[in-house]
C-alpha positions as CSV (number, residue, x, y, z in Angstrom):
1,M,10.9,25.3,-31.2
2,L,10.4,22.0,-29.3
3,G,12.3,19.6,-31.4
4,D,15.7,18.2,-30.7
5,D,17.2,20.7,-33.2
6,G,14.8,23.5,-32.0
7,L,15.2,26.4,-29.7
8,L,14.6,24.4,-26.5
9,G,16.7,21.5,-27.8
10,G,19.6,23.8,-28.3
11,V,19.3,25.1,-24.8
12,L,18.2,22.1,-22.7
13,G,19.1,19.1,-24.9
14,D,22.3,16.9,-24.7
15,G,25.2,19.1,-25.7
16,G,23.0,22.2,-25.4
17,L,23.8,25.5,-23.8
18,L,22.8,24.3,-20.3
19,D,24.2,20.8,-20.6
20,P,27.3,21.7,-18.5
21,V,24.9,22.7,-15.8
22,L,21.9,20.3,-16.1
23,G,23.6,17.3,-17.7
24,D,24.4,14.0,-15.9
25,D,28.0,15.2,-15.6
26,G,27.1,18.8,-15.0
27,L,27.1,21.1,-12.0
28,L,23.7,20.0,-10.8
29,G,24.4,16.4,-11.5
30,G,27.1,16.5,-8.9
31,V,24.7,17.9,-6.4
32,L,21.3,16.2,-7.2
33,G,22.5,12.9,-8.8
34,D,22.4,9.5,-7.0
35,D,26.1,9.9,-6.2
36,G,25.9,13.6,-5.7
37,L,25.8,15.7,-2.5
38,L,22.1,15.2,-1.8
39,G,22.2,11.5,-2.7
40,G,24.9,11.1,-0.1
41,V,22.7,12.8,2.5
42,L,19.2,11.6,1.7
43,G,19.8,8.5,-0.5
44,D,19.8,4.8,0.6
45,G,22.9,4.4,2.8
46,G,23.3,8.2,3.0
47,L,24.0,10.4,6.0
48,L,20.4,10.6,7.1
49,D,19.5,7.0,6.3
50,P,20.0,5.9,10.0
51,V,17.4,8.6,10.9
52,L,15.0,8.6,8.0
53,G,15.4,5.1,6.5
54,D,12.8,2.3,7.0
55,D,15.1,0.7,9.6
56,G,16.2,4.1,11.0
57,L,15.3,6.1,14.1
58,L,12.0,7.5,12.8
59,G,11.1,4.2,11.2
60,G,11.4,2.6,14.7
61,V,9.2,5.3,16.1
62,L,6.5,5.8,13.4
63,G,6.8,2.7,11.3
64,D,4.6,-0.5,11.5
65,G,5.5,-2.2,14.7
66,G,7.3,1.0,15.9
67,L,7.2,2.7,19.3
68,L,4.0,4.6,18.4
69,D,2.2,1.8,16.6
70,P,0.1,1.0,19.6
71,V,-1.0,4.6,19.6
72,L,-1.1,5.6,15.9
73,G,-1.5,2.2,14.2
74,D,-4.7,0.9,12.7
75,D,-5.4,-1.1,15.8
76,G,-4.0,1.5,18.1
77,L,-5.5,4.0,20.5
78,L,-6.2,6.7,17.9
79,G,-7.3,4.0,15.4
80,G,-10.2,3.3,17.7
81,V,-11.2,6.9,17.5
82,L,-10.2,8.0,13.9
83,G,-10.3,4.7,12.0
84,D,-13.0,3.6,9.6
85,D,-14.6,1.6,12.4
86,G,-13.7,4.1,15.1
87,L,-15.7,6.7,17.0
88,L,-15.5,9.3,14.3
89,G,-15.7,6.8,11.4
90,G,-19.4,7.4,11.2
91,V,-18.7,11.0,10.5
92,L,-15.4,11.2,8.6
93,G,-15.3,7.7,7.1
94,D,-16.1,6.8,3.4
95,G,-19.5,5.7,4.4
96,G,-19.9,8.5,7.0
97,L,-21.9,11.7,7.0
98,L,-19.3,13.8,5.3
99,G,-18.4,11.0,2.9
100,G,-22.0,11.0,1.6
101,V,-21.7,14.7,0.9
102,L,-18.1,15.2,-0.3
103,G,-17.0,11.7,-1.2
104,D,-17.0,10.0,-4.6
105,G,-20.6,9.6,-5.7
106,G,-21.7,12.0,-2.9
107,L,-24.1,14.9,-3.1
108,L,-21.5,17.4,-4.4
109,D,-19.6,14.9,-6.7
110,P,-21.3,16.3,-9.8
111,V,-19.8,19.7,-8.9
112,L,-16.6,19.0,-7.1
113,G,-15.7,15.5,-8.5
114,D,-13.0,14.8,-11.1
115,D,-15.6,14.6,-13.8
116,G,-17.8,17.3,-12.3
117,L,-18.4,20.9,-13.3
118,L,-15.4,22.4,-11.7
119,G,-13.2,19.4,-12.6
120,G,-13.9,20.1,-16.3
121,V,-12.6,23.6,-15.9
122,L,-10.0,23.6,-13.1
123,G,-8.8,19.9,-13.1
124,D,-5.5,18.6,-14.4
125,D,-7.3,17.5,-17.6
126,G,-9.6,20.5,-17.6
127,L,-9.7,23.6,-19.8
128,L,-7.2,25.7,-17.8
129,G,-5.1,22.6,-17.0
130,G,-4.6,22.0,-20.7
131,V,-3.2,25.5,-21.1
132,L,-1.5,26.4,-17.9
133,G,-1.1,23.1,-16.0
134,D,1.9,20.8,-15.9
135,G,2.4,19.5,-19.4
136,G,0.0,22.1,-20.8
137,L,0.4,24.2,-23.9
138,L,2.5,27.0,-22.2
139,D,4.4,24.7,-19.8
140,P,7.5,24.5,-21.9
141,V,7.7,28.3,-21.8
142,L,6.1,29.5,-18.5
143,G,6.4,26.4,-16.3
144,D,8.8,26.0,-13.4
145,D,11.0,23.9,-15.6
146,G,10.3,26.0,-18.7
147,L,12.5,28.2,-20.7
148,L,11.8,31.5,-18.9
149,G,11.3,30.1,-15.5
150,G,14.4,27.9,-15.7
151,V,16.8,30.7,-16.7
152,L,15.4,34.1,-15.9
153,G,12.9,33.6,-13.0
154,D,13.5,34.4,-9.3
155,D,13.9,30.6,-8.8
156,G,15.8,30.2,-12.1
157,L,19.1,28.5,-12.8
158,L,21.5,31.1,-11.3
159,G,19.2,32.0,-8.4
160,G,18.4,28.3,-7.7
161,V,22.1,27.5,-7.3
162,L,23.9,30.5,-6.0
163,G,21.2,32.7,-4.4
164,D,20.4,33.1,-0.7
165,D,17.5,30.7,-1.2
166,G,19.4,28.6,-3.7
167,L,20.4,25.0,-3.8
168,L,23.6,25.4,-1.7
169,G,21.9,27.7,0.7
170,G,19.0,25.2,1.0
171,V,21.4,22.5,2.0
172,T,24.0,24.2,4.2
173,G,22.3,27.4,5.4
174,D,20.7,28.0,8.8
175,D,17.3,27.3,7.3
176,G,18.6,24.6,4.9
177,L,17.9,20.9,4.6
178,L,20.2,19.8,7.4
179,G,19.0,22.6,9.7
180,G,15.4,21.6,8.9
181,V,16.1,18.0,9.9
182,L,18.6,18.1,12.7
183,G,18.2,21.7,14.0
184,D,16.6,22.9,17.2
185,D,13.3,23.4,15.4
186,G,13.9,20.6,12.9
187,L,12.1,17.4,12.1
188,V,13.9,15.2,14.7
189,D,13.4,17.8,17.4
190,G,9.7,18.1,16.5
191,L,9.4,14.4,17.0
192,L,11.8,13.6,19.8
193,G,12.2,17.0,21.6
194,D,10.8,18.1,24.9
195,D,7.7,19.5,23.2
196,G,7.7,17.1,20.3
197,L,5.2,14.5,19.0
198,V,6.6,11.7,21.1
199,D,6.6,13.8,24.2
200,G,3.1,14.9,23.5
201,L,2.0,11.3,23.3
202,L,4.3,9.4,25.8
203,G,5.4,12.3,28.1
204,D,4.1,12.8,31.7
205,D,1.5,15.2,30.4
206,G,1.0,13.4,27.1
207,L,-2.0,11.6,25.6
208,V,-1.0,8.2,27.0
209,G,-0.1,9.6,30.4
210,G,-3.5,11.3,30.4
211,L,-5.1,7.9,29.9
212,I,-3.0,5.5,31.8
213,G,-1.3,7.8,34.5
214,G,-2.4,7.9,38.1
215,D,-4.5,10.9,37.5
216,G,-5.6,9.7,34.0
217,L,-8.8,8.3,32.7
218,L,-7.8,4.7,33.4
219,G,-6.1,5.6,36.6
220,G,-9.5,6.8,37.9
221,V,-10.9,3.3,37.1
222,L,-7.9,0.9,37.8
223,G,-5.9,2.9,40.3
224,D,-5.8,2.3,44.1
225,D,-8.3,5.0,44.6
226,G,-10.2,4.3,41.4
227,L,-13.5,2.6,40.8
228,L,-12.2,-0.9,40.7
229,G,-9.9,-0.2,43.7
230,G,-12.9,0.6,45.7
231,V,-14.3,-2.8,44.8
232,L,-11.3,-5.1,44.6
233,G,-8.7,-3.3,46.8
234,D,-7.7,-4.3,50.4
235,D,-10.1,-1.7,51.7
236,G,-12.7,-2.4,49.0
237,L,-16.0,-4.2,49.0
238,L,-14.6,-7.6,48.2
239,G,-11.6,-7.1,50.3
240,G,-13.8,-6.4,53.3
241,L,-15.8,-9.6,52.6
242,L,-12.9,-12.0,51.7
243,G,-10.1,-10.5,53.7
């Protein structure tokens, strides 16, 4: 059944029944391959590389040294709160309160850990994983890439290519790949739009504005009417003495 000359080999193997569809030169090869439709969109040098690539728009915003690095980076504003040595590090960090309960070697590790009670049953290498999991006993038949799932399932070969939720619909449709990246509610809009991540951090009412703005936390300390302004300003304590 599983050998090169077996049932699956005759269906999925080189020269098999589905080779004109799944093979390197087949229908899906022209769509999913490095030189295919998706490769030309998502691959290195592809249509979206100037947006999603390491040197692209999002890389310049979210990457190391990017626009948001002073906020999201290890040494940034949020790093001082959420990092291992930050305000919440004592609670959420590896050596924090929750780490001592849920982390490796923690209180619940003998139950929830990879080698624990549930791991031996539900884990990838556990009892059920060996039967139903990826690469398990029934995976060649029942798995997403298995015989029945790959041909007859709702997400099978024909539905996965030509159906409303199929490959072509997932690329060019209203809810497809390009719509999910470049559309009004897409990835780029969610980052750079009026109500996006960047606006929520750098906008007038954003996190940084709430800290550095005139009415923000630091504005109340460093501003003209702030704490230090009352000491160092023209009308402040030292200004009245040295002016």
